[in-house]
Structures are given as structure tokens and as C-alpha cells.
N, C-alpha and C positions, 0 to 999 in steps of 0.2 A: 152922475145923470148913466144912464143908463138906456140904449136903445134898443128896445126887445125884439124889433124885427132881427138887427143882426144878430141878436143871442139867440133867437128861433132859427135863423139859418145854420147857424153853426152846430145848432142839438139838431138838426136835422141831416150833418156831416155823420153826428154821434149813430143818430138812427142808423144810416147805411151802413155803417161800419158794425154795426151787429149784426146788419143783414147775412155779411160776408161771415161773422163769427158761426150763425147758425145752422151754417152748411156742416160743423164739424161733427154736432150733433145730429143732425141729420144722417151723414154716410151712416154713424155709426148703427143709429135704428134700422137704415136698409139692411147692413151688413147682419143684425141681428134678428131680422125679418120682423121688426115688429112694428106694422102699420099704423098701429094707434097713435105711437108716438113718431111716426115718420108724416102724420098728417097734423098732428098739433106744432109740428117745427115748421114745417111748411102754410100755416096760418098763420102763426108770428112772424116769417119773414115777409108774407105778404102784406100783412099790417104796419110793419116796422118800413119796408119799402114805402109802401103807399104816403105814413105820416113822415116817413126822412126825408120825400120827395118834393110832397107839399111845404115840409118846412124851409126846402132849399129854397124854393120858387116864393117864398114869403119877402126874399131880399135878395134880388137878381143883383144887384151891381154891390155884394157885403164888401165891402173895404177890412178885411179881418189884420191889415198890418196898423189899422189905427183902434184897435179892441184894447179899453182903456181895462184897470184895475178891478173896478165894481161890475163890469160888462163879463170879464174871466171868471170872475166869483159865483156870477148868475149861470153862464155856462155849467160850471162845474156843481152846483148845487140842483140846479133843475134838469141836468144833463144825467144825473146818478138818479135822481126820481123817474124821469122816461124812461131809462133804461130798466128801472126795478119794475115797473109796470107793463112793460111789453113784457118782461121777462117772467112775469105772471100766467102770461095766458097758456104754455103749456100745463102747468099745473090744474088750468080749468077743466082739461079735457078727460082729466082723470077724478073728477067730481068732488075737487076742492071746492070750497067757497071763493068768490074773489077776494075777502078780507084774509081766509086762510092762504090762497095762492098767492099775494100780494105779501104776507108775512115770509113765506119761505123766499118768495123772492129775494126781497130786501136782503134779508138773512143771510142769502148767498155771495151778491153783488154786493154787502159790505162783510162779508169773510167772519161775520157771527157765530154762524153753526148753530143758531137757536132753530129749536123745527118744533111744526105741530103735528107732523107725522107720529100716530100711537100706533099707525098699523103699517109697517114698511112693506107688505102684501097691496101695496094700493098702486105702488111704482113699480115698472120695470127695470130690465138692465140699463135701455140708453136714456130712462128719465134719470135715473142716478147718474150717469155718465153726466148728463145735461147738468143737472143739481150741484154735481162736483164743477161741473165746467163755469158756472157763473160765479162762483168762488174764486176759482184759478184769475178768470178776470179781472176782480175786484180787487185781488192780494197784489198786483205793483199796482193798480191804481186805473182805472178805464181811458184818463186823461193821457197817463203815461203810454199807454198800450198804442193809442188813437192815435197821437203824436205821433209815434215813432213807425206805424203803418200807412196812415192816412196823408198822401202829398197835399191835399189840399187844406190841411193845418197846418203847413210850414210855417206860414206867414204870424198864424197867432201862436204857435206854438211856444214860445220864450214863457207869453203872460198865461197858456192855460197849466202848461208844468209846474211854475209857480205857482197858481192858485191851488193846484194839487197837490203839492210837497209841502210838509210841513215847514213851517216858516224857520225853524233851526237844523233843518236839512236840505239846504240848497246849494250843495255842492255840486259842481258839473264834472262829468269826464272830459267836456268836450266843448271849444268856443260856441260851436251848433248845439241848440238844446235836442233835435232832431238827432242828431248823432247821440247826444247822451241814453236818451231815451231806446234808443236801439240799441244799446250797447245791454241798458239795465236788461232791457226783454231776452236779448240772446241768453244774458245769463240766468235769466229768471227759467227759460226753455230747458236751458240748460242743467239744470238743478234738478227741476222735475223729473225729466227725462232718467237722470241719476238714480232721484228716488222710486221712481216707477220700477227702474232693474232692480234695486236694493230689492223693494216690496217683492216683486216676482221670482227672485231668487230665492226668496223665506219661503216660497211654497203658495202664496195667492196668486188666484188665478191675476190674469195680465187687466183685465177694463177693471177690476176691482184694484190691482197696485196702481194702476194709473190716476183712478177717482179718488182712491186716499193719496195719492201724490201732493193733485191739485189741493185737496184740504191743506195737506201738512206745508207745502210753500206758501200758500196764499195764508197762513196761520188762520184757518178758516174752523175747520174741525167738522165739515160734512162728512158722514163715512157712508159707504153702502150697508151699513151692517147695523143693525138695530140697535146692539151693545157696544157701537165704536169700536175702537181696537182690540178691548178686551173679548169680543166675539171669537177673535182670531185665536186667542190660547197660544200666542207664538211672540216668545223673547227677543229672537233676531229681529221681526218686523219691529218691535217694540224700539231696540237700540237704533236701528235705522232711522225712526222718525225722531227719536231722540236727537241725532245728528243733524237733522234737517230741519226739524223746527229750529233747535240753535240757530241755525244757517237764515232761515225765515224771521227771525225776529230780530237780527243782526242789520245793521246800516248794509244795503247793497250797493252803495257807490263806495263806501268803504271796502266791501269784498270786491268789485272790479277794479278798482287801484292797487289792491294790492295783489291780484292775480296777474294785472298788466304789467307790474314792477315787479316779482316774481319771475312772470315768462322771460320781459326784457333782458333782467338778469343774468339767465342761464343761457338766452341768446347772447348777451354781449361775453358772456363767458367761454361760448362753448367757438363761435364763428369770429370774434373780434379778437384781433390782435394787438390794437393802439391801446395806449394809455389814456382813457378820457378822465378829465378832470369830474369831481362831482358827480360820478357815475355810482348808481344804486344799486349796491351790493346784495347778494343773496340774503344776506343778514338785514339789511336796511327795509327791505321789502316786508319781511318777517315782523320785524319792528313796527313798521309804519300801522300795521293791522291792529296790533295786541297792545301795543301803546296807548292808543288811543282813547281817551277819558271816557269815552258814555260806553264804550264796549270792557274798559277794565272795571266801569261799575255793574254793567249788565253781569257779565262772569261772576262779579262778588257777592250778587243778589243772588245767583243760582246756587253757588257754594253754600250760603251761609241758609238760605231757605232750604236746600239738599239735606242739610245735615240737620237741622233742627226737626223738621220733620221725622229724617230716619229716625234719630233717637229718640222721639215719642214714641215711633211705630213700634220700635222695637222694646220698649218698655211698656205700653198697655195695650198693645194692640195682635202683635204677632207672637207666637207661641216659643217658649226657649225652644233655641234649636233652628230655627229660622234662617236661611241661607242670609248672611249681610249684604250680597249683590243682589237678591231678590228684592229685599226692601228697599235701597239704594236704586234701582233701577225705577219700582212702583213710586219713590218720594221724586227724585228726578222728572221721571216723564209728567207727572200733574205737575210739579211743579213749572218745567217749561212749557206745558202747555198753557197754564193760567196765564203765566208773564207774559207769554207772548199772543196771548189772548186765540190761541188755538181751539181749543176747547175739545179735544181728546180725549177720550178716556180708557188707560189702561186700567182699569181696578174704580169701582165704586167706589169713591172717596163718600159720599154721603153717610157710610159706616165708619169711617174715622174718628178718633177723639177729637174732642173741640179743640184741643193745642195745633193740632195739623191742620186742621180745618181752617182755626184762624189764620196761621202763616198764608192759608192760599186766598184767603179773605182780603189782606194784605198786600200782594200780588196782584189781584184786581184793580189796583188803582195805580197798576204801576203801568204796564203794558211795557210793547217791546221797543226797541231803540228808534231813533230818525230815522228815515229812509229806508225802512222795513216793511213787510206785509203788517204785521203787529199794529193793533190799534192801542185804546188806552193813550194815557196823557203822554207817555215817552218817556224812557230812563234819562234821557240832557236833560229835559225840564225837570225833572227831581233832584238831579245833580245841579242843575242852575240854583233851583231854588232854597236846596240845604247850605249852598256855597253863600247864597244871599241871605236866609237867616242867621248864618253865622257870623255874616259880617255886621248884622243885626247885632245881636248880641254884643261883640267885640265894640262895636260905638256906645251902647250903653255903657260897658265898662270901661271905656277909653271914650270919651268922649270928644278929644280933639285928634285921634288918632286918623289919619288916612289910610284907608285898606282899597282894594280891588279887588275885583272877581276876575279872575283869570280859567281859564278853559282852554287847553293843551297852548296852544302860542297865542291866544285872542284873548286881550282884554274886554271883559266886558261892561257897558255902561249902564248907567241906568233905564236909557233910552231901549236898550236890549232885556232887559229883566223886565219894563212895566206889561207890555203884551205877556208875557208868560205866567205873570200874576192875577192878569186877568183873565187870560185862559182859564188857570186855577179854580177862580172865582166861580166860572160861566159854567165850568166843567160841573163844580160839587153841589153849584145851584139847582141846574138840572138834572141830577142826579137827586138828588131830596125831593125836588118836586115830584119826579116823575114816580119814585119811589112810594110817596105819600100818597098819590093817586091809586098807584097800582093794589098799594098795602090795603085802601079802602074799599077797592074793588072787588079782591081775592079776598079780604078778611085775614091775612097773615103776614106778619112783621118780613119775617125772612124771606117768605117767596116774593112781596114785592120790592124790598130793596133788593135782593140778590137778583132778582130777575131786572130791576134798574140797572145796575151795574154790570149785570151781563150784555145786556141788550146796548148801551152806551159806554162801553168800552169792547164790544165787539167780541166778548169771550163766549158765549152760547150758552153751557148750563150753567146753573147756579146753586139753589140747595132747597132739600126737602123734597115739591113734587117735580121740580125743573131742576134737579140733579142730573149726573150726568147721563145716568139712565133713565132718565124722566123728560117731558115734554111739555110743550105749551099748550097743546090741545084743549085740555079742559077753560084755558081763561075764557073771560067772558069778552065781546067783541070790543069793546073800548079799550079794553087793558091790551089786547091785541095791537089797537091802532096806535095807543101810545109806546109799545114797545117796538111799532114800525118806524114813529117818529125817533127815539132815542137810538136806534140802528144808524139812520140816517143820518140825525146829528152828531152821533160819534164818531162814522166813519167820516166824517165834513169837518171834523175836530171843534163842533159846537161855534164857534164864533161865525165862522165862514156863513152858517144857518141864521144863526141870531140873528145877524146884521137886517136881515131880509123881515126882518120883525118891524122896523124902524119906518115908521111913517115918510119921512124924509128921502128913503130910498124911492120910494112911489111918488112921492108930490115931485121929484124932480126928473124921473123917467118919463121916455114914451114911448109910443109904436112908431 
């Protein structure tokens, strides 16, 4: 049963949290003296504040410690939708229709990176900063950030954190969920600052560096340049983004644990004279990171995909004598961009041979690691499904054999695998339905199905007219609405949204 008054009250706190965050782009607009943006942000702040206060007052005695699983899901599902609607307000001030504004806002918050902008001159610097900031908020997860920042959500933090994070990535850094969320947020900010400095050092302006860093660490792809990263013609910047795309697509919890162990081992080595039993050594901290099953699979996919695309490009695309380093950089950039669902482009891969584009299509259905900023089905689910299918094959060959599926130090039971199979089936079903409807509306199977997976997987660009140098501006209104739904569903990992289509949810709920 869902108590929607309680859900509405908690979503009100999210709206108030959004008010606080909106002051950052407001300050940027004031520094840039772009008063039209300042007005747009002030109106957004006012609307968000009023709606937030009204929502909170709907249940003055909200008992957040009694929040159940379905209510947590409702907060996540409808909280994302509300923030996308509120986030669309500034775009309306720049002569975008409501549907186009909601498309751009949903694309930002869900870290999809698809855009309806065909004329980048419509927006000014502070609006591009805001556009990038929305995807940065969505990158770590709206609820993870708000649990870390809003003391009002401390009690309900555990339920909200677990409702937001993938089922396969519920590792904690601390017994207190608020501390875990805070540590993840600090690491996320630290990586963003490093990426910003790296891009600034490469010669890109500071505001543009920050905006591109937002896009990279959020695995989103919104760039203030109409040609994405290719528009900068900056090899050093491409290498910087390659490094941080890799980190954005890897498990943040694993990264923080490894860094803490690494720093702890150095501290013990330098300052501690006592011999501590079972002490974590420097080598142990490094091994703990690189011997993770999901990370090994993630690196393996990147290496294999980059190698295949590089060989195809050398044989069929680039002229003889082209630098192998240049080819590898282009191949690795696009592999990481698609795999991590960042969607940035250092080259117009629409012109690549079919073999190279085929690898990119394959990567679109994988996504980043669990607990990362990346969208998609997640590497860990692909690993588990592969192990399960191998087990099924062995059972057909040796019916009497007792086979177990192991992941690192954990033995998986059927109850652990069935939700993953269900997710996979729902994901493919939603992809096909969305792709078929868009294909019928837009008159192109390539555009329809590539657009469907680009939005559902929160990737950004597809192929043909919605390729890396294209946009979604010419889509019909209904196609854009389908795309908005797909982006929303993809970021919520489909099942969390689909359960609200079951009538029993509404029958058993009350205001």
C-alpha cells in the first residue's frame, strides 16, 4: 500500500533541495551578466519553492521512518518526473515549446544527452552551464545527492538509497546510509574538479571545461559545443575525457573503497610502527579494485571492442600511414562513450564502416558498471546472465550435474538471478515497443530503433539523422513524448516504473 500524502511530502523536500541547487546556475548567470537567464532561474526557484512547501504541508506529520518499499519507489519514480518538469522551466524562457523543454530537461536529469537543439545559438553561456548541471545532478543519482545533503531525509535515507541504486550494487561504505551517500558525493565532486582542471589545462575555457566535466562524470554527453568534443580539435582533451569516462562508468563504491584502503595502507606504512594482523597492504588495495569480476569484464569489453574497431578502421576507413595512436584514440573514445552511455563524440562515427558501427550497437545494450553514473543494462547483469546461460547449457549436457554460479566471493541462488532475467525481458520489451512506435512515426527503422535504445539506455545519439552530429529536433511530438518516457524508464531501470502500471498498486493505495 502507498500513502501518497507521505510520498508527496517527501517529494516536496526534493523540490526544496532543487531550489538550493538552482542558486548555482543563478550565480553563474549573474557573473556572466545574462539577465534573461537570471530571470528564468529565479522563476524556476519560485515555482519549485511554492510547490515544495505545498507538498510538505500536505502531510505535516510525515513519519519517514515508516516508509515502505513501494513508497520509496514512488518517491524515486515521481520525484524524477517532478524535477524534470521543474527543470524544463528555464528552457521555456528561451522560446522552446513545453515538449521540447521537457525533452531537454529529462535528457539532462536522466543523463541521456539526447538533444532537440539544432541551433545552439538559442542558449547563452549560463544556460549551457545549467544544461550541464542538470545532468551532473542526475549522474550520481538525485536521491543519493539529496540523502547526503538534506537532513530531513536522514530517517528515510536507507529506503530511498536502496530504491535509487541498482539491485546488484547495494554495497555500503558505512553503516549509516547518509555517510555512504556523503562519501560518494565527495568523490563525485572531486573527480568532477579534476576533470575540469584537466580540460582547462588543455586550453578549453573554464566554464566550458566545467560543463564538459559535468557531462563526462555524469556519463551524460551534453556539451556546449554543437559538434560535441570533436568541435574542440583537442587530442589532449580527448585523452582526459577518456580517463574520466572510464571512471564514470566504473562502480563509484568500489572506487571509494579502494581509495580509502590505498590511503589507509600508506598511512599505516608511514606512521604506524606496530605490526597489525590482517592489515590491508598497498598491493591489497590495488588488487581489491582490479580483481573485481565486474570491473574485469568492463575492461575486457573495452579492450576487445577498441581492438576490433581499430582494425576495421585501419583496413577500411583511414588511409595508409594514419597514426595508429590516432585510430586507437578515436576507437577507444567512442567505445567508452557508448559503453558508459556518455554519448560524447570525438568523431562523426556515422561515417564509419558498418563493421565498426555494429560494435557500437552491441555496446549500446550493455551500459556501465553497477553503482556508476552509466545507464543501460549494466555490466554486472550481463556477466551474471552469461554465467547463467552457461549453467543452462551444462545442465542440458549433464542433467545430473550440480552447478553453482559464483560472483567474486558470493554464490548466487535462483532467487538472485530471476529478477535479472525479469529485468532483461522488460528492458527488451520496452525497447522493441518504443522502437516500433517511433519507427512508424518517423518512417525509418534505423532512426526508430537506434533512437529507442539511445533513450532507454540513456546513451544520447543514435544513427542517421540522430547520429553524433544530429539531433531530435525534427521528430514528431508523439515521438518526443515516447522518447521522454523511454529516458525516464531507462534511468529508473524500467521495472521500478513499470510496477506503477499494475492496477493493484492503485487499488491498495490511499491519499
